[in-house]
C-alpha positions as MATLAB code, in Angstrom:
seq = 'XXXXXXXXXXXXXXXXXXXXXXXXXXXXXXXXXXXXXXXXXXXXXXXXXXXXXXXXXXXXXXXXXXXXXXXXXXXXXXXXXXXXXXXXXXXXXXXXXXXXXXXXXXXXXXXXXXXXXXXXXXXXXXXXXXXXXXXXXXXXXXXXXXXXXXXXXXXXXXXXXXXXXXXXXXXXXXXXXXXXXXXXXXXXXXXXXXXXXXXXXXXXXXXXXXXXXXXXXXXXXXXXXXXXXXXXXXXXXXXXXXXXXXXXXXXXXXXXXXXXXXXXXXXXXXXXXXXXXXXXXXXXXXXXXXXXXXXXXXXXXXXXXXXXXXXXXXXXXXXXXXXXXXXXXXXXXXXXXXXXXXXXXXXXXXXXXXXXXXXXXXXXXXXXXXXXXXXXXXXXXXXXXXXXXXXXXXXXXXXXXXXXXXXXXXXXXXXXXXXXXXXXXXXXXXXXXXXXXXXXXXXXXXXXXXXXXXXXXXXXXXXXXXXXXXXXXXXXXXXXXXXXXXXXXXXXXXXXXXXXXXXXXXXXXXXXXXXXXXXXXXXXXXXXXXXXXXXXXXXX';
ca = [
      58.467   58.691   29.722;
      58.882   57.549   33.280;
      59.997   53.997   32.335;
      62.409   51.914   30.164;
      62.551   48.678   28.341;
      65.410   46.308   27.451;
      65.935   45.053   23.904;
      67.268   41.471   24.238;
      69.789   39.757   22.102;
      68.778   36.463   20.379;
      68.319   33.683   22.923;
      67.332   35.897   25.860;
      64.005   37.141   27.122;
      62.436   38.832   30.146;
      62.096   42.511   31.235;
      65.746   42.623   32.044;
      66.814   40.086   29.331;
      67.988   37.751   32.040;
      65.868   34.671   31.095;
      67.300   32.108   28.653;
      65.054   31.121   25.754;
      64.903   27.273   25.286;
      65.002   27.086   21.492;
      64.842   23.245   21.673;
      61.322   23.324   23.049;
      59.843   24.414   19.729;
      60.197   22.025   16.759;
      63.411   20.644   18.308;
      65.146   23.880   17.359;
      64.849   22.757   13.711;
      67.458   20.049   14.474;
      66.920   16.725   12.620;
      68.148   14.565   15.530;
      69.371   16.119   18.814;
      68.987   19.690   20.086;
      71.250   20.996   22.907;
      69.987   24.187   24.650;
      72.691   26.624   25.851;
      72.535   29.933   27.703;
      71.378   32.357   25.061;
      71.785   29.815   22.282;
      71.399   26.156   21.138;
      73.309   23.563   19.075;
      72.211   20.618   16.908;
      73.844   17.227   17.409;
      73.682   13.719   15.853;
      73.333   10.172   17.104;
      76.304    7.789   17.024;
      77.053    6.778   13.452;
      75.908   10.132   12.013;
      77.700   13.460   11.419;
      76.328   17.043   11.350;
      75.873   18.426    7.889;
      77.273   21.860    6.911;
      73.848   23.447    7.466;
      74.347   22.789   11.189;
      70.900   21.253   11.535;
      70.600   17.991    9.537;
      72.603   14.760   10.029;
      74.057   12.344    7.473;
      75.158    8.678    7.884;
      78.825    7.960    8.567;
      80.274    5.099    6.430;
      82.336    3.226    9.036;
      83.323    0.668    6.368;
      85.493    3.344    4.758;
      87.940    2.442    7.522;
      89.616   -0.706    6.203;
      90.304   -1.934    9.716;
      86.738   -1.649   10.971;
      86.058   -5.391   10.624;
      89.514   -6.835   10.078;
      89.179  -10.131    8.134;
      85.370  -10.031    8.152;
      83.116   -8.380    5.586;
      81.963   -4.890    6.583;
      78.339   -3.910    5.955;
      77.388   -0.238    6.450;
      74.004    0.340    8.099;
      72.074    3.588    8.824;
      73.920    4.985   11.796;
      75.911    1.793   12.318;
      77.755   -1.093   10.668;
      77.982   -4.864   10.960;
      80.857   -7.313   10.541;
      79.648  -10.362    8.604;
      81.052  -13.909    8.614;
      80.142  -16.957    6.545;
      77.648  -19.447    7.976;
      79.206  -21.448   10.770;
      81.466  -18.573   11.849;
      80.955  -15.704   14.331;
      82.760  -12.324   14.517;
      85.154  -11.756   17.374;
      85.323   -8.002   18.127;
      88.463   -8.481   20.191;
      90.407  -10.305   17.466;
      88.547   -8.595   14.606;
      88.260  -11.951   12.801;
      85.742  -14.718   12.100;
      85.933  -17.610   14.540;
      84.420  -21.089   13.948;
      81.191  -21.752   15.822;
      81.328  -25.091   17.659;
      77.791  -26.282   16.956;
      78.519  -29.519   18.824;
      78.951  -27.536   22.046;
      75.439  -26.169   21.447;
      74.021  -29.730   21.549;
      72.476  -29.657   18.092;
      72.891  -33.409   17.424;
      70.802  -36.116   19.062;
      73.700  -38.573   19.070;
      77.294  -38.097   17.839;
      78.479  -34.736   16.505;
      81.614  -33.796   14.558;
      82.505  -30.097   14.360;
      84.339  -28.856   11.278;
      85.467  -25.391   10.151;
      82.260  -23.522    9.411;
      80.011  -26.547    9.786;
      79.172  -29.719   11.685;
      77.851  -33.194   10.957;
      75.540  -35.328   13.055;
      75.946  -39.109   13.126;
      73.552  -41.822   14.252;
      74.213  -45.362   15.447;
      73.948  -47.149   12.099;
      74.836  -50.532   13.567;
      71.868  -49.998   15.888;
      69.558  -49.475   12.895;
      69.410  -45.666   12.949;
      70.029  -42.937   10.360;
      69.748  -39.140   10.243;
      66.218  -37.813    9.920;
      65.179  -34.986    7.585;
      66.253  -32.204    9.991;
      69.830  -33.615    9.792;
      70.146  -33.418   13.591;
      67.916  -36.130   15.056;
      67.889  -39.877   14.341;
      65.230  -42.242   13.001;
      64.907  -45.954   12.247;
      66.203  -47.360    8.963;
      63.081  -48.888    7.445;
      62.872  -51.071    4.314;
      61.677  -49.214    1.232;
      61.463  -52.359   -0.935;
      59.740  -55.352    0.737;
      61.358  -58.746    0.111;
      59.447  -61.999    0.302;
      61.318  -63.492    3.266;
      58.638  -66.066    4.107;
      60.112  -69.444    5.114;
      58.775  -72.935    4.651;
      58.293  -74.984    7.812;
      58.714  -78.165    5.748;
      62.237  -77.313    4.600;
      65.728  -77.669    6.062;
      68.336  -74.981    5.364;
      71.847  -76.420    4.998;
      73.819  -73.145    5.122;
      73.024  -72.058    8.663;
      76.360  -73.068   10.225;
      79.195  -70.971    8.776;
      81.680  -73.080   10.723;
      80.933  -75.928    8.292;
      79.711  -78.190   11.068;
      76.577  -80.214   10.261;
      73.153  -78.667   10.798;
      71.733  -82.082   11.759;
      73.377  -85.146   13.242;
      71.575  -88.518   13.484;
      72.759  -91.857   14.895;
      71.030  -95.058   13.839;
      71.300  -98.404   15.693;
      69.917 -101.668   14.284;
      69.797 -105.257   15.449;
      70.107 -106.551   11.885;
      72.366 -105.565    8.977;
      70.701 -102.565    7.325;
      71.326 -100.863    4.036;
      71.418  -97.090    3.548;
      68.434  -95.587    1.760;
      68.192  -91.793    1.534;
      65.934  -89.659   -0.653;
      65.160  -85.950   -0.617;
      64.291  -82.948   -2.755;
      67.151  -80.475   -3.092;
      67.478  -76.873   -4.351;
      70.572  -74.645   -4.605;
      72.478  -72.036   -6.586;
      75.704  -72.907   -4.697;
      78.342  -74.697   -6.805;
      80.126  -76.468   -3.928;
      79.393  -77.974   -0.528;
      78.384  -81.077    1.444;
      74.889  -82.556    1.307;
      75.363  -85.376    3.796;
      77.820  -87.789    5.389;
      76.997  -91.400    6.283;
      79.214  -93.972    7.952;
      81.449  -94.373   10.956;
      84.394  -92.318   12.207;
      87.009  -90.567   10.050;
      89.307  -93.573    9.533;
      86.608  -96.205    9.056;
      84.045  -96.675    6.254;
      82.013  -93.678    5.098;
      80.551  -91.778    2.146;
      80.090  -88.048    1.554;
      77.675  -86.739   -1.068;
      78.479  -83.199   -2.112;
      78.557  -80.737   -4.974;
      81.585  -79.554   -6.905;
      81.252  -77.161   -9.858;
      77.488  -77.711   -9.673;
      77.609  -81.516  -10.148;
      77.108  -84.274   -7.601;
      80.342  -85.741   -6.247;
      80.558  -88.887   -4.129;
      83.586  -89.436   -1.905;
      83.996  -92.917   -0.402;
      86.353  -94.509    2.074;
      86.036  -98.278    2.451;
      88.560 -100.244    4.487;
      91.025  -97.359    4.363;
      90.840  -96.865    0.578;
      89.485  -93.529   -0.691;
      87.760  -92.918   -4.002;
      85.962  -90.048   -5.736;
      83.414  -90.171   -8.515;
      81.404  -87.363  -10.091;
      78.716  -87.562  -12.714;
      75.268  -86.387  -13.697;
      73.837  -83.046  -14.750;
      74.625  -79.624  -13.315;
      71.999  -79.148  -10.593;
      72.847  -75.769   -8.988;
      70.287  -73.900  -11.087;
      67.850  -73.168   -8.259;
      65.149  -75.685   -9.242;
      64.005  -78.588   -7.085;
      65.625  -81.973   -7.858;
      64.871  -85.350   -6.293;
      68.099  -87.054   -5.223;
      68.416  -90.560   -3.843;
      71.306  -92.670   -2.528;
      70.843  -96.412   -1.990;
      73.011  -99.393   -1.091;
      72.102 -102.208   -3.492;
      74.011 -105.513   -3.543;
      77.518 -104.169   -2.957;
      76.786 -101.101   -5.082;
      75.958  -97.528   -4.268;
      73.388  -96.082   -6.685;
      72.880  -92.308   -6.956;
      69.812  -91.023   -8.802;
      68.719  -87.532   -9.881;
      65.016  -87.273  -10.682;
      64.777  -91.108  -10.725;
      67.582  -91.393  -13.321;
      70.702  -93.240  -12.157;
      73.753  -90.992  -12.587;
      76.282  -93.045  -10.579;
      76.649  -96.728   -9.722;
      79.757  -97.554   -7.709;
      80.875 -100.997   -6.569;
      81.812 -100.972   -2.886;
      83.626 -103.488   -0.693;
      81.525 -103.454    2.452;
      78.550 -102.001    4.283;
      78.078  -98.540    5.770;
      76.370  -99.919    8.906;
      79.181 -101.205   11.122;
      78.790 -103.894   13.805;
      79.816 -102.766   17.271;
      78.939 -104.624   20.511;
      76.115 -106.539   18.950;
      74.471 -103.588   17.171;
      74.827 -102.171   13.689;
      75.659  -98.429   13.865;
      75.471  -95.596   11.317;
      76.206  -91.885   11.834;
      74.453  -89.531    9.431;
      75.152  -85.772    9.328;
      73.372  -83.306    7.057;
      74.944  -80.103    5.702;
      78.446  -80.924    6.931;
      80.930  -83.590    7.970;
      81.968  -84.756   11.456;
      85.673  -84.100   10.812;
      87.919  -81.532    9.123;
      87.528  -81.054    5.355;
      91.244  -81.724    4.887;
      90.541  -85.329    5.922;
      88.220  -85.899    2.970;
      89.538  -87.922    0.045;
      89.719  -84.585   -1.773;
      89.135  -81.446    0.290;
      86.084  -79.325   -0.529;
      84.422  -76.362    1.118;
      81.637  -78.053    3.146;
      79.495  -74.909    3.403;
      76.420  -75.295    1.219;
      73.680  -72.697    0.791;
      71.043  -75.256   -0.153;
      67.609  -76.465    0.861;
      66.108  -79.911    1.520;
      62.463  -80.955    1.683;
      60.517  -84.233    1.587;
      63.489  -86.057    3.106;
      63.465  -89.730    3.950;
      66.358  -91.306    5.799;
      66.158  -95.106    6.276;
      62.455  -95.868    6.028;
      61.236  -92.307    6.547;
      62.492  -91.573   10.065;
      62.420  -87.786   10.043;
      60.556  -86.779   13.199;
      63.729  -85.519   14.880;
      64.596  -83.169   12.031;
      61.030  -81.957   11.607;
      60.755  -81.079   15.305;
      64.031  -79.127   15.163;
      62.878  -77.196   12.071;
      59.540  -76.407   13.649;
      61.275  -75.045   16.756;
      63.871  -72.847   14.986;
      63.035  -70.512   12.087;
      66.765  -70.217   11.303;
      66.722  -73.875   10.163;
      64.109  -73.169    7.475;
      64.630  -72.073    3.872;
      63.139  -69.124    2.044;
      60.033  -70.269    0.227;
      61.320  -68.702   -3.012;
      64.859  -67.724   -3.989;
      66.858  -66.114   -6.762;
      70.585  -65.925   -7.465;
      72.595  -63.591   -5.273;
      73.531  -63.171   -1.638;
      71.014  -61.834    0.865;
      72.018  -59.415    3.616;
      69.202  -59.088    6.179;
      70.312  -55.754    7.685;
      72.322  -57.333   10.493;
      75.807  -58.782   10.427;
      78.590  -58.759    7.857;
      81.131  -60.983    6.122;
      84.880  -60.375    6.202;
      87.859  -61.404    4.117;
      91.620  -61.074    4.331;
      92.507  -59.715    0.881;
      95.735  -58.182   -0.420;
      95.448  -55.017   -2.502;
      99.160  -54.554   -3.245;
     100.481  -55.402   -6.706;
     103.768  -55.054   -8.568;
     103.562  -52.435  -11.271;
     104.660  -53.767  -14.688;
     105.857  -50.291  -15.682;
     108.467  -49.882  -12.974;
     109.487  -53.459  -12.310;
     109.626  -54.305   -8.637;
     107.934  -51.200   -7.252;
     104.843  -52.181   -5.285;
     101.717  -50.141   -5.749;
      98.062  -50.764   -4.885;
      94.612  -50.696   -6.413;
      91.055  -51.323   -5.274;
      88.556  -52.193   -7.983;
      85.077  -53.357   -7.033;
      81.855  -54.114   -8.884;
      78.744  -54.513   -6.726;
      75.464  -55.701   -8.234;
      72.858  -54.652   -5.723;
      69.109  -54.882   -5.266;
      68.648  -52.848   -2.074;
      65.783  -53.173    0.372;
      66.735  -50.010    2.310;
      68.315  -46.667    1.411;
      71.161  -46.758    3.955;
      73.872  -49.380    4.414;
      77.509  -50.342    3.946;
      78.367  -52.238    0.757;
      82.152  -52.619    1.052;
      84.751  -51.352    3.523;
      88.459  -51.786    4.231;
      89.189  -51.506    7.957;
      92.672  -51.127    9.440;
      93.944  -52.672   12.679;
      93.321  -49.401   14.545;
      89.630  -49.552   13.491;
      90.105  -46.731   10.985;
      87.750  -47.218    8.018;
      90.384  -46.781    5.311;
      87.901  -46.981    2.414;
      84.145  -47.428    2.199;
      81.410  -47.660   -0.418;
      77.922  -47.181    0.998;
      74.322  -46.193    0.396;
      73.178  -43.048    2.190;
      70.024  -40.956    1.942;
      71.458  -37.465    2.500;
      74.113  -35.092    1.186;
      76.182  -34.269    4.271;
      77.622  -30.912    3.166;
      74.491  -29.551    1.488;
      72.289  -30.930    4.285;
      69.852  -32.342    1.714;
      67.907  -35.594    1.715;
      68.957  -37.452   -1.440;
      69.566  -41.135   -2.275;
      73.264  -41.538   -2.980;
      76.165  -43.952   -3.268;
      79.277  -42.504   -1.596;
      82.947  -43.436   -1.848;
      84.922  -42.270    1.176;
      88.357  -42.467    2.774;
      87.867  -42.486    6.528;
      85.059  -39.948    7.142;
      85.721  -37.818    4.037;
      83.533  -38.395    0.974;
      85.590  -38.355   -2.242;
      82.917  -39.104   -4.868;
      79.146  -39.487   -4.809;
      76.454  -40.445   -7.290;
      72.670  -40.412   -7.180;
      70.837  -43.758   -7.291;
      67.161  -44.750   -7.415;
      67.681  -47.090   -4.533;
      64.040  -47.945   -3.837;
      62.909  -48.876   -7.360;
      63.316  -52.636   -6.795;
      65.723  -52.922   -9.747;
      69.285  -54.207   -9.857;
      71.945  -51.492   -9.958;
      75.642  -51.831  -10.759;
      78.070  -49.836   -8.606;
      81.636  -49.695   -9.955;
      84.557  -48.341   -7.927;
      88.176  -47.845   -8.989;
      90.754  -46.371   -6.628;
      94.544  -46.164   -7.003;
      97.283  -43.766   -5.918;
      96.315  -41.236   -8.617;
      92.517  -41.265   -8.869;
      89.217  -42.391   -7.394;
      86.139  -43.012   -9.549;
      82.613  -44.165   -8.776;
      79.967  -45.146  -11.321;
      76.330  -46.141  -10.868;
      74.768  -47.951  -13.823;
      77.514  -46.589  -16.094;
      77.177  -42.926  -15.048;
      80.190  -41.314  -13.379;
      79.798  -39.680   -9.989;
      80.882  -36.183   -9.038;
      83.960  -35.347   -7.002;
      83.412  -33.816   -3.563;
      87.036  -32.783   -2.875;
      89.596  -30.558   -4.564;
      92.443  -32.159   -6.563;
      94.810  -31.424   -3.683;
      92.317  -32.826   -1.181;
      91.939  -35.990   -3.274;
      95.693  -36.586   -3.371;
      95.915  -36.087    0.387;
      93.123  -38.639    0.991;
      94.638  -41.164   -1.448;
      97.956  -40.850    0.375;
      96.141  -41.622    3.649;
      94.557  -44.696    2.039;
      97.922  -45.804    0.658;
      99.446  -45.689    4.135;
      96.592  -47.814    5.497;
      97.093  -50.380    2.723;
     100.794  -50.688    3.553;
      99.656  -52.147    6.860;
      97.057  -54.807    7.579;
      93.446  -54.275    6.465;
      90.396  -56.531    6.537;
      87.701  -56.364    3.870;
      84.137  -56.135    5.181;
      81.031  -56.762    3.095;
      77.524  -55.661    4.117;
      78.528  -53.901    7.325;
      81.254  -52.779    9.699;
      82.686  -54.162   12.933;
      82.272  -52.148   16.121;
      83.893  -48.855   15.046;
      83.064  -45.297   16.172;
      79.971  -43.963   14.392;
      82.026  -40.986   13.186;
      84.666  -43.114   11.449;
      82.773  -43.317    8.126;
      79.804  -41.578    6.462;
      77.738  -44.755    7.024;
      78.009  -47.464    9.697;
      74.647  -49.191    9.090;
      74.335  -52.782    7.874;
      73.232  -53.301    4.265;
      69.827  -54.845    3.610;
      69.090  -56.467    0.249;
      70.694  -58.652   -2.434;
      74.298  -58.190   -3.533;
      77.062  -59.944   -5.439;
      80.521  -58.464   -5.332;
      83.711  -58.612   -7.386;
      86.917  -57.218   -5.885;
      89.983  -56.787   -8.080;
      88.335  -58.886  -10.814;
      87.551  -61.838   -8.512;
      84.010  -62.788   -7.460;
      83.756  -62.941   -3.663;
      82.190  -66.238   -2.583;
      80.702  -65.788    0.879;
      81.389  -69.479    1.556;
      85.100  -68.563    1.303;
      84.930  -65.647    3.773;
      86.980  -65.743    6.961;
      83.775  -64.872    8.823;
      80.108  -64.580    7.852;
      77.071  -63.811    9.985;
      74.814  -66.868   10.000;
      71.767  -64.882    8.796;
      73.506  -63.872    5.538;
      72.751  -66.362    2.759;
      75.749  -66.922    0.498;
      74.121  -68.004   -2.782;
      70.387  -67.319   -2.527;
      68.240  -64.235   -2.212;
      64.487  -63.933   -1.688;
      62.640  -62.076   -4.449;
      61.205  -58.601   -3.993;
      57.478  -58.600   -3.400;
      55.500  -57.290   -6.392;
      54.448  -53.649   -6.157;
      50.834  -53.156   -5.069;
];
């Protein structure tokens, strides 16, 4: 009586039902995610990646991966309210192209020195020739340090004959006397080398002279008196690494050669080695080489001799000149103790000009190629080049090397690797720092590539198709000119092979069934000893 009231529809309030009720202000309007208030009403909504359920209030996840084109070539991973396009490691998703694109890690500066990007990966390289290798993080570089110490102590009372690879003498002496004088020479001698020159005594090439050398491990004396040349060889084999006392003496128109006081040669001669010139008797004496070309010997021999002298006495014991030179230069001294083998000190290399082509007996005149190598090694460090074939364009056509990491798995592991250019074909584990001798055998031809360490075959790192492609690359290199390098590489880019470091340790090498004599190399670093190797120090 006397008044009225309005009954409001849902969503309105107030005396005249003209005020909207905000349903979203209480418990979010019972919406699970978003509540939208409207005049006289409300509506539930969902975040991106969700859809409203039939009850109009709750939301459920949308599976964007149900759309096959959501990620294109990449793998689609549905997430609550979203999705992600996944690529393999080393790749990143491009939303514009809807594909996985290679990440250029080298552009990100991950490597301390050289970097090579590859599809899905990258490899860091260090200056091996500068004595560096990859450290454990596979990005930075560290020094290559010996893991097996060798006894490289040298004796100051010794004279090393193999220092000059050129074959020129290591010592040259000139004696002048007022009276006729006879030659008397005595010294202790040690070698494993089968051939080379001990000393020359006499005048110039066309006058009177003698050369005492080794051939096939025995002493050989070459003489030229009054233009007539002679050769005589006798005595025991002496290149067994033990000290021998050798003497040469002119006695009453005879030359007498003794080994350990026993006469092994006595040769009648028609004259004296000291020659009269302008009132003085002259004699030239050179040690470890001859003062002319080896072709001018009575019978040519390789003059290079990896041998050692001590307790020398030339003509009444005049040795002060030699002793002073030895004292001043460590390179003129011998290792105090030696074993068979060749020693590579971790610097320098030797090189050869070898031919790897051969005519196949199966198909007559067709020329094919093969590389077979057997390396007997006693390493002092875990990284270094054993054998490499290098083309004229500095491409490393083939290499066999020690390395201490697996490049694709990014793992530190002591390995021997066989590679064509920078691609590893085969690898095999090796206990490189155990101080023992290991035998590395390599066989490569147009059809296959194998690597064995101590009789155990290595594992392939490339597909059959990849192997054939690499062998074809090697075959093309071998059709041109290649040089064979032992113990190291010339100045090539650090990325041209898995390893560019110099080898450190003992090694003897056979290539295509022929033993490589470092005295026969076209070049050899003077610190590499051709036929002697210091022993490893005993473990403490």
